[in-house]
C-alpha positions, 0 to 999 in steps of 0.5 A: 401607719401603725403596726397595731392599726394593721393588726386591729384592721385585719383581725376586724376585716377578716372576722366582720366583713363589712362592718369595718367603715374606716380604720385610720390613725388621728393624732397618733391613735388608731381609730375604727369606725364601725357599722352600728349594728355590729358595734356591740359584737365587735366590741365583745370580740375586741375584749375577749380575744386573746391576741388583742385583749382590750379587757379595759374600757377607759372611756365612752362618750358622745359626740354631736357633729351638727354639720355632719350628714343627718345619718351621721349627726351623733356618734359614741366613742369608746377608748379601749386599754389592753394594759399588758401591751399599752395598746390603746384604740378608739372605736367610733360608730355614728347614727342620726338623731332619730336613732339613738338607740345602742345596746349596752355594754354593761355586760362586757364592762361594768363600768360602762353603767356610769358612762352610759348614764352620762351620755344619755343625761347629755346627749339622750342616747338610749342604751337599750339593756342598761338596768338603771338609765336615769339621770346622773349629773341633771336634774330629772325635771330637765326636758332636754340634753345640754351638751348637744349643739342645738344650743347657743354657748351664752345669752344672746341678750347679755350687754355686760360682755364685749366679745371683740376683746376675745376675737369674735 
């Protein structure tokens, strides 16, 4: 196991009892799955703790896993970076399609503003407290969220493609 995984796991278990659901290495990357209701306070702790100092939000993205149980169909993933120590971790939190509300983290990282707007636009996450939660890349008239795996990848009526060439 990674030393970083153990350092962060121990701190989170000691400070937030029961909030850490899973800690594992995925592709040489420490990944921590959190209870949804505690995600924001833990993200703030990870940034402000002087030993951890995950001061940079590298990425925040939405995930849609329709094959998961209904209460874990959607997820948000945050990648954090401590530049002086070159530590990187991922934080994941899962939720159901009926409860896509998450508190904004723009008060922790200003750069989250654009990222949250993108995930609202593409997946439909509602970042409670965001000052300008509007579509950022798609047209305002769109009444769906295109990155959800609810739509076919291609038009089934097309006759000009022979997918046998691509192993489909």
